[in-house]
FINU-497573 format. One record per residue (C-alpha): residue in three letters; x, z, y; residue number from 1. Coordinates in Angstrom, 3 decimals. Each point is the difference from the previous one (the first is absolute). Layout:
REM residues N
+-----+----------+----------+----------+-----+
|  aa |        x |        z |        y |   i |
+-----+----------+----------+----------+-----+
| ALA |        X |        Z |        Y | NUM |
...
+-----+----------+----------+----------+-----+
REM end
This chain:
REM residues 288
+-----+----------+----------+----------+-----+
|  aa |        x |        z |        y |   i |
+-----+----------+----------+----------+-----+
| UNK |  -36.741 |   25.112 |   33.055 |   1 |
| UNK |   -2.494 |   -2.371 |   -1.268 |   2 |
| UNK |    1.034 |   -3.624 |   -0.860 |   3 |
| UNK |   -1.114 |   -2.558 |    2.950 |   4 |
| UNK |   -2.291 |   -2.348 |   -1.717 |   5 |
| UNK |   -0.301 |   -2.607 |    2.736 |   6 |
| UNK |    4.029 |   -0.723 |   -0.825 |   7 |
| UNK |    0.433 |    0.203 |   -3.663 |   8 |
| UNK |    3.616 |   -0.493 |   -1.209 |   9 |
| UNK |    1.227 |   -3.953 |   -0.931 |  10 |
| UNK |   -0.105 |   -1.669 |   -3.103 |  11 |
| UNK |    3.313 |   -0.261 |    0.276 |  12 |
| UNK |    1.315 |    2.939 |    0.767 |  13 |
| UNK |   -2.328 |    1.879 |   -2.824 |  14 |
| UNK |    2.003 |   -2.688 |   -2.907 |  15 |
| UNK |    3.201 |    1.119 |    1.547 |  16 |
| UNK |   -1.475 |    2.998 |   -0.017 |  17 |
| UNK |   -1.128 |    0.231 |   -3.971 |  18 |
| UNK |    2.699 |   -1.907 |   -0.982 |  19 |
| UNK |    2.039 |    3.269 |    1.200 |  20 |
| UNK |   -0.844 |    2.753 |   -1.596 |  21 |
| UNK |   -0.537 |   -2.541 |   -2.950 |  22 |
| UNK |    3.674 |   -0.009 |   -0.362 |  23 |
| UNK |    0.680 |    3.674 |    0.624 |  24 |
| UNK |   -3.020 |    1.216 |   -2.210 |  25 |
| UNK |    1.558 |    1.719 |   -2.888 |  26 |
| UNK |    1.484 |   -2.735 |   -2.864 |  27 |
| UNK |   -2.295 |   -0.765 |   -3.076 |  28 |
| UNK |    2.344 |   -1.102 |   -2.892 |  29 |
| UNK |    4.121 |   -0.075 |   -0.526 |  30 |
| UNK |    0.018 |   -3.840 |    1.046 |  31 |
| UNK |   -1.990 |    1.218 |    3.357 |  32 |
| UNK |    2.923 |    2.424 |    0.515 |  33 |
| UNK |    2.706 |   -2.442 |   -0.734 |  34 |
| UNK |   -1.554 |   -2.872 |    2.052 |  35 |
| UNK |    0.597 |    1.534 |    2.956 |  36 |
| UNK |    3.253 |    1.961 |   -0.772 |  37 |
| UNK |    0.366 |   -3.721 |   -0.303 |  38 |
| UNK |   -1.386 |   -0.340 |    4.126 |  39 |
| UNK |    1.371 |    1.948 |    0.794 |  40 |
| UNK |    3.711 |   -0.447 |   -0.392 |  41 |
| UNK |   -0.613 |   -4.358 |    0.212 |  42 |
| UNK |   -1.274 |    2.060 |    3.867 |  43 |
| UNK |    3.393 |    1.461 |    0.233 |  44 |
| UNK |    2.504 |   -3.293 |   -0.950 |  45 |
| UNK |   -2.450 |   -1.791 |    2.977 |  46 |
| UNK |    0.423 |    2.121 |    2.404 |  47 |
| UNK |    3.453 |   -1.492 |    1.173 |  48 |
| UNK |   -1.694 |   -3.386 |   -0.151 |  49 |
| UNK |    3.775 |   -1.772 |    1.631 |  50 |
| UNK |    1.684 |    2.598 |   -2.971 |  51 |
| UNK |   -2.296 |   -1.567 |   -2.815 |  52 |
| UNK |    0.950 |   -3.482 |    1.435 |  53 |
| UNK |    3.653 |   -0.430 |   -0.131 |  54 |
| UNK |    0.374 |    1.752 |   -3.477 |  55 |
| UNK |   -2.550 |   -1.597 |   -1.760 |  56 |
| UNK |    1.923 |   -3.978 |    2.139 |  57 |
| UNK |    2.739 |    1.645 |   -1.292 |  58 |
| UNK |   -1.693 |    0.186 |   -3.301 |  59 |
| UNK |   -0.691 |   -3.444 |   -0.428 |  60 |
| UNK |    3.385 |   -1.643 |    1.400 |  61 |
| UNK |    2.194 |    1.634 |   -2.274 |  62 |
| UNK |   -3.303 |   -1.084 |   -3.074 |  63 |
| UNK |    0.449 |   -3.218 |    1.316 |  64 |
| UNK |    3.758 |   -0.662 |    0.167 |  65 |
| UNK |   -0.445 |    0.264 |   -3.706 |  66 |
| UNK |   -2.050 |   -3.394 |    0.589 |  67 |
| UNK |    1.963 |   -1.557 |    2.038 |  68 |
| UNK |    3.349 |    0.564 |   -2.986 |  69 |
| UNK |   -2.389 |   -1.595 |   -2.613 |  70 |
| UNK |   -0.314 |   -2.941 |    2.472 |  71 |
| UNK |    3.665 |    0.293 |    0.477 |  72 |
| UNK |    0.792 |   -0.201 |   -4.089 |  73 |
| UNK |   -2.513 |   -2.707 |   -1.089 |  74 |
| UNK |    0.699 |   -2.559 |    3.405 |  75 |
| UNK |    3.651 |   -0.299 |   -2.618 |  76 |
| UNK |   -2.011 |    0.285 |   -3.264 |  77 |
| UNK |   -2.650 |   -1.901 |   -1.424 |  78 |
| UNK |   -0.295 |    2.801 |   -2.710 |  79 |
| UNK |    1.025 |    3.613 |   -0.910 |  80 |
| UNK |    0.749 |   -0.173 |   -4.272 |  81 |
| UNK |   -3.561 |   -2.142 |   -0.315 |  82 |
| UNK |   -1.364 |    2.252 |    2.729 |  83 |
| UNK |   -1.842 |   -2.327 |    3.305 |  84 |
| UNK |   -0.465 |    0.989 |    3.839 |  85 |
| UNK |   -3.382 |    0.925 |   -0.432 |  86 |
| UNK |    0.130 |    2.245 |   -2.969 |  87 |
| UNK |    2.753 |    1.837 |    0.988 |  88 |
| UNK |   -1.638 |    0.426 |    3.490 |  89 |
| UNK |   -3.550 |    1.017 |   -1.853 |  90 |
| UNK |    2.355 |    2.747 |   -2.291 |  91 |
| UNK |    0.758 |    0.951 |    3.199 |  92 |
| UNK |   -2.396 |    0.410 |    1.709 |  93 |
| UNK |   -1.982 |    1.715 |   -2.549 |  94 |
| UNK |    3.104 |    2.347 |    0.429 |  95 |
| UNK |   -0.347 |    0.416 |    3.948 |  96 |
| UNK |   -4.414 |    0.565 |   -0.210 |  97 |
| UNK |    0.909 |    2.992 |   -2.691 |  98 |
| UNK |    3.205 |    1.176 |    1.564 |  99 |
| UNK |   -2.307 |    0.097 |    3.347 | 100 |
| UNK |   -2.993 |    2.037 |   -1.287 | 101 |
| UNK |    2.746 |    2.308 |   -1.396 | 102 |
| UNK |    1.295 |    0.691 |    2.959 | 103 |
| UNK |   -2.724 |    0.433 |    2.010 | 104 |
| UNK |   -1.987 |    2.665 |   -2.315 | 105 |
| UNK |    3.782 |    1.335 |   -1.510 | 106 |
| UNK |    2.379 |    1.266 |    1.947 | 107 |
| UNK |   -0.059 |    3.437 |    0.687 | 108 |
| UNK |    1.737 |   -0.190 |   -3.353 | 109 |
| UNK |    3.360 |   -0.545 |    2.220 | 110 |
| UNK |   -1.362 |    3.921 |    1.128 | 111 |
| UNK |   -0.417 |    1.735 |   -2.653 | 112 |
| UNK |    3.917 |    1.302 |   -0.425 | 113 |
| UNK |    0.942 |    0.124 |    3.420 | 114 |
| UNK |   -2.863 |    1.220 |    2.246 | 115 |
| UNK |   -2.432 |    1.241 |   -2.777 | 116 |
| UNK |    2.163 |    1.678 |   -2.576 | 117 |
| UNK |    3.130 |    0.921 |    2.104 | 118 |
| UNK |   -1.791 |    0.675 |    2.690 | 119 |
| UNK |   -2.989 |    2.134 |   -0.769 | 120 |
| UNK |   -2.957 |   -2.459 |    0.958 | 121 |
| UNK |   -0.498 |    0.198 |   -3.162 | 122 |
| UNK |   -1.997 |    3.653 |    1.052 | 123 |
| UNK |   -1.848 |   -1.936 |    1.962 | 124 |
| UNK |   -1.272 |   -2.344 |   -2.299 | 125 |
| UNK |   -1.652 |    2.974 |   -2.554 | 126 |
| UNK |   -2.007 |    2.104 |    2.632 | 127 |
| UNK |   -2.354 |   -2.662 |    0.033 | 128 |
| UNK |   -2.961 |   -0.824 |   -2.225 | 129 |
| UNK |    1.284 |   -3.276 |   -1.123 | 130 |
| UNK |    1.933 |   -1.772 |   -2.510 | 131 |
| UNK |    4.211 |    0.528 |    1.059 | 132 |
| UNK |    0.910 |   -3.180 |   -1.210 | 133 |
| UNK |   -2.061 |   -1.867 |    2.071 | 134 |
| UNK |    0.437 |    1.968 |    2.679 | 135 |
| UNK |    3.507 |   -1.575 |    0.031 | 136 |
| UNK |   -1.383 |   -3.497 |   -0.179 | 137 |
| UNK |   -2.236 |    0.064 |    2.327 | 138 |
| UNK |    1.987 |    2.182 |    3.093 | 139 |
| UNK |    2.438 |   -3.093 |   -0.206 | 140 |
| UNK |   -2.802 |   -2.879 |    0.136 | 141 |
| UNK |    2.561 |   -2.575 |    0.481 | 142 |
| UNK |   -2.901 |   -2.888 |    2.216 | 143 |
| UNK |    3.075 |   -1.659 |    1.442 | 144 |
| UNK |    1.086 |   -2.427 |   -3.478 | 145 |
| UNK |   -3.850 |   -1.183 |    0.115 | 146 |
| UNK |    1.478 |   -2.933 |    1.579 | 147 |
| UNK |    2.326 |   -0.236 |   -2.823 | 148 |
| UNK |   -2.795 |   -0.566 |   -2.649 | 149 |
| UNK |   -1.099 |   -2.468 |    1.870 | 150 |
| UNK |    3.472 |   -2.466 |    0.094 | 151 |
| UNK |   -0.109 |    1.237 |   -3.336 | 152 |
| UNK |   -3.565 |   -1.099 |   -0.630 | 153 |
| UNK |    0.669 |   -3.541 |    2.106 | 154 |
| UNK |    3.434 |   -1.176 |   -1.881 | 155 |
| UNK |   -2.706 |    0.326 |   -3.331 | 156 |
| UNK |   -2.247 |   -1.958 |    1.784 | 157 |
| UNK |    2.863 |   -2.320 |    1.615 | 158 |
| UNK |    1.692 |   -0.378 |   -4.050 | 159 |
| UNK |   -3.718 |   -1.544 |   -1.821 | 160 |
| UNK |    0.009 |   -3.229 |    0.809 | 161 |
| UNK |    3.193 |   -0.444 |   -2.389 | 162 |
| UNK |   -1.511 |    2.030 |   -2.462 | 163 |
| UNK |   -2.676 |   -0.929 |   -3.405 | 164 |
| UNK |   -3.979 |    0.673 |    1.968 | 165 |
| UNK |   -1.105 |    3.071 |   -0.844 | 166 |
| UNK |   -2.615 |    0.866 |   -1.546 | 167 |
| UNK |   -2.890 |    2.676 |    0.577 | 168 |
| UNK |    1.332 |    2.819 |   -1.797 | 169 |
| UNK |    3.433 |   -0.048 |    1.804 | 170 |
| UNK |   -1.517 |    0.401 |    2.743 | 171 |
| UNK |   -1.721 |    3.457 |   -1.134 | 172 |
| UNK |    2.611 |    1.407 |   -1.228 | 173 |
| UNK |    1.951 |   -0.693 |    2.941 | 174 |
| UNK |   -0.823 |    2.764 |    1.733 | 175 |
| UNK |    0.323 |    1.891 |   -3.699 | 176 |
| UNK |    3.432 |   -0.749 |   -0.970 | 177 |
| UNK |    1.032 |    0.693 |    4.002 | 178 |
| UNK |   -0.999 |    3.070 |   -0.033 | 179 |
| UNK |    0.740 |    1.168 |   -3.285 | 180 |
| UNK |    3.827 |   -1.366 |    2.092 | 181 |
| UNK |   -0.204 |    2.383 |    2.230 | 182 |
| UNK |   -1.108 |    2.950 |   -2.383 | 183 |
| UNK |    2.927 |   -0.711 |   -2.429 | 184 |
| UNK |    2.556 |   -0.050 |    2.939 | 185 |
| UNK |   -1.808 |    3.697 |    1.373 | 186 |
| UNK |    0.375 |    0.891 |   -3.351 | 187 |
| UNK |    4.303 |   -0.499 |   -0.701 | 188 |
| UNK |    0.192 |    1.683 |    3.051 | 189 |
| UNK |   -2.187 |    2.570 |   -0.035 | 190 |
| UNK |    2.096 |    0.911 |   -3.273 | 191 |
| UNK |    3.173 |    0.161 |    1.640 | 192 |
| UNK |   -0.817 |    1.617 |    2.677 | 193 |
| UNK |   -1.980 |    2.847 |   -2.036 | 194 |
| UNK |    3.707 |    0.563 |   -1.028 | 195 |
| UNK |    0.556 |    1.724 |    3.990 | 196 |
| UNK |   -2.235 |    3.186 |   -1.640 | 197 |
| UNK |    3.017 |    0.589 |   -2.300 | 198 |
| UNK |    3.605 |   -1.492 |    1.306 | 199 |
| UNK |   -0.711 |    0.983 |    4.307 | 200 |
| UNK |    1.710 |   -3.595 |    1.299 | 201 |
| UNK |   -0.866 |   -1.453 |    3.464 | 202 |
| UNK |   -2.377 |   -3.198 |   -1.941 | 203 |
| UNK |    2.693 |   -2.512 |   -0.799 | 204 |
| UNK |   -0.628 |   -0.233 |   -3.356 | 205 |
| UNK |   -3.035 |   -1.673 |    0.726 | 206 |
| UNK |    1.184 |   -2.268 |    2.842 | 207 |
| UNK |    2.282 |   -1.022 |   -2.549 | 208 |
| UNK |   -2.689 |   -0.812 |   -3.103 | 209 |
| UNK |   -1.589 |   -1.928 |    2.362 | 210 |
| UNK |    2.591 |   -1.961 |    0.631 | 211 |
| UNK |   -0.265 |   -1.540 |   -3.202 | 212 |
| UNK |   -3.541 |   -1.740 |    0.835 | 213 |
| UNK |    1.867 |   -2.599 |    1.994 | 214 |
| UNK |    0.210 |   -2.151 |   -3.765 | 215 |
| UNK |   -3.725 |    0.230 |    0.043 | 216 |
| UNK |    0.342 |   -2.891 |    2.211 | 217 |
| UNK |    2.015 |   -2.412 |   -2.125 | 218 |
| UNK |   -0.747 |   -2.260 |   -3.743 | 219 |
| UNK |    0.593 |    3.264 |   -2.667 | 220 |
| UNK |    2.197 |   -2.146 |   -1.953 | 221 |
| UNK |    2.080 |   -1.782 |    2.801 | 222 |
| UNK |    2.346 |    3.552 |   -0.320 | 223 |
| UNK |    2.260 |    1.741 |   -3.489 | 224 |
| UNK |   -2.039 |    0.557 |   -3.215 | 225 |
| UNK |    0.340 |    4.213 |    1.107 | 226 |
| UNK |   -1.703 |   -0.415 |    3.480 | 227 |
| UNK |   -2.144 |   -1.656 |   -0.877 | 228 |
| UNK |   -0.909 |    3.155 |   -3.153 | 229 |
| UNK |    0.643 |    2.217 |    2.388 | 230 |
| UNK |   -2.709 |   -0.863 |    3.049 | 231 |
| UNK |   -2.965 |   -0.703 |   -3.517 | 232 |
| UNK |    0.983 |    3.338 |   -1.999 | 233 |
| UNK |    1.917 |    2.689 |    2.637 | 234 |
| UNK |   -1.268 |   -0.795 |    3.039 | 235 |
| UNK |   -2.793 |   -1.809 |   -0.106 | 236 |
| UNK |    0.283 |   -2.581 |    2.853 | 237 |
| UNK |   -0.526 |   -3.183 |   -1.691 | 238 |
| UNK |   -3.512 |    1.040 |    0.176 | 239 |
| UNK |   -0.640 |    0.190 |    3.681 | 240 |
| UNK |    0.651 |   -3.826 |    0.680 | 241 |
| UNK |    1.213 |   -2.421 |   -2.580 | 242 |
| UNK |   -1.735 |    0.566 |   -3.476 | 243 |
| UNK |   -3.184 |   -0.178 |    2.129 | 244 |
| UNK |    1.184 |   -3.040 |    1.812 | 245 |
| UNK |    0.892 |   -1.727 |   -2.756 | 246 |
| UNK |   -4.132 |   -0.309 |   -1.357 | 247 |
| UNK |   -0.931 |   -1.884 |    4.195 | 248 |
| UNK |    3.491 |   -1.595 |   -1.477 | 249 |
| UNK |   -1.255 |   -2.087 |   -3.059 | 250 |
| UNK |    3.262 |    1.712 |   -2.166 | 251 |
| UNK |   -2.215 |    1.632 |   -3.352 | 252 |
| UNK |    3.598 |    0.968 |   -1.437 | 253 |
| UNK |   -0.793 |    3.581 |    2.269 | 254 |
| UNK |   -3.590 |    0.647 |   -0.524 | 255 |
| UNK |    0.374 |    3.077 |   -2.442 | 256 |
| UNK |    1.300 |    1.750 |    2.617 | 257 |
| UNK |   -2.578 |   -1.709 |    2.617 | 258 |
| UNK |   -2.385 |    1.560 |   -1.450 | 259 |
| UNK |    2.291 |    3.327 |   -1.282 | 260 |
| UNK |    0.483 |    0.191 |    4.245 | 261 |
| UNK |   -3.938 |    1.465 |    1.281 | 262 |
| UNK |    0.894 |    2.995 |   -2.924 | 263 |
| UNK |    4.028 |    0.077 |    1.614 | 264 |
| UNK |   -1.476 |    1.382 |    2.790 | 265 |
| UNK |   -2.277 |    2.384 |   -0.601 | 266 |
| UNK |    2.447 |    1.720 |   -2.629 | 267 |
| UNK |    2.406 |   -0.537 |    2.595 | 268 |
| UNK |   -1.626 |    2.127 |    3.167 | 269 |
| UNK |   -2.021 |    2.441 |   -2.512 | 270 |
| UNK |    3.703 |    1.118 |   -1.761 | 271 |
| UNK |    1.644 |    0.285 |    3.648 | 272 |
| UNK |   -3.047 |    1.807 |    1.409 | 273 |
| UNK |    0.573 |    2.489 |   -2.770 | 274 |
| UNK |    3.201 |    0.548 |   -0.035 | 275 |
| UNK |   -0.364 |    0.756 |    3.781 | 276 |
| UNK |   -2.411 |    2.710 |   -0.543 | 277 |
| UNK |    2.582 |    1.162 |   -2.673 | 278 |
| UNK |    2.171 |    0.642 |    2.432 | 279 |
| UNK |   -2.041 |    1.413 |    2.206 | 280 |
| UNK |   -0.699 |    2.417 |   -2.300 | 281 |
| UNK |    3.370 |    1.692 |    0.323 | 282 |
| UNK |    0.124 |   -0.502 |    3.594 | 283 |
| UNK |    1.383 |    2.876 |    1.703 | 284 |
| UNK |    0.211 |   -0.016 |    4.158 | 285 |
| UNK |    3.023 |   -0.258 |    2.193 | 286 |
| UNK |   -1.198 |    3.198 |    1.722 | 287 |
| UNK |   -0.483 |    2.237 |   -3.063 | 288 |
+-----+----------+----------+----------+-----+
REM end
């Protein structure tokens, strides 16, 4: 049957058909493959909008409690060891922003041992021609924490009037510092989760180590010297907020750590992923 030339298909329908055809076409690059995988997982997360909004509101409320706590402290004291409210608020906001992005991207680390190793879901992951580590992260993408990122950025913006004026370089490097903060958190906890390949536990180690990240919301020098060294040289959570924030606060005494922060982030993530993939080589299916 020949097409009816008197009634051609609508232009909008043609564009929709072309769009669907382009989407279902074979990916032309690995980046496009991962992009489609991410889009698919995001659609799954957004399928139940009521549940999504409820979880997002809960995460936002928990994060906002910290702001109330901080305000309550400074309503009774003018400073904490020389740190003003606007300075601590900026450090806290940077930590909250990095933590929010971390939970969006790295939520899968909490499920590695319980679901993927002990329950054998890693077998399904290994059957796909994609990087297993990235699959674990993308399978558990957590868009509910995006409002937490916005809250952190809002805290930083609110603190700016009480800080020295920022230069163009500081504005340009802010995304670099935030990305490096996320990489530091992700790298450290990826390395911790890699221990599950050899020590079959239910993933409590990741949660326990992450509790140390709460210290990155405060000025480092209010803690004992031993804890300062632990958070700098052993579990480098001080690089996720405090050290980069000091540059914006006009405190030059920590400048060497500010310069090292992007390197610490890149090195942490590289080492964590390397440990994870080494552990993957020793994986044995629970069904074998």
